[in-house]
Phi, psi and omega in degrees: 000326184296329178291320177299319179296321177298329175277359179084015185255107177301142183214178184198121177280149173229133179213168178274159185304330186300334187256013179303310182299314182295324178294320181294316182297316179298313179303309176304319180292332175264359177069031179233165176231081185277160172285122180231132170248125179263130178245170180306141180246141359270173179261318183299147187052032169278143176291162174303323182291320177296312182297325177296316182300313175300318180290324178299324182281336187263343185295316179303313181293329185292307183300324180295311180301317182290323181285334180272349183282000000 
């Protein structure tokens, strides 16, 4: 994502809340502050309806992160 930022292309990483600490550690190691939206964990074994609900709740924060990037 840092390369996309450098090129002026807004982006947003999406991960489950389980990976919040790992995402922060990776960002610190790379010296970047990417926009990240965290969604419910786990994703695996979710029903289509549950996945749609997760996506519905995530879309506004994702679009906000892209617009502010």
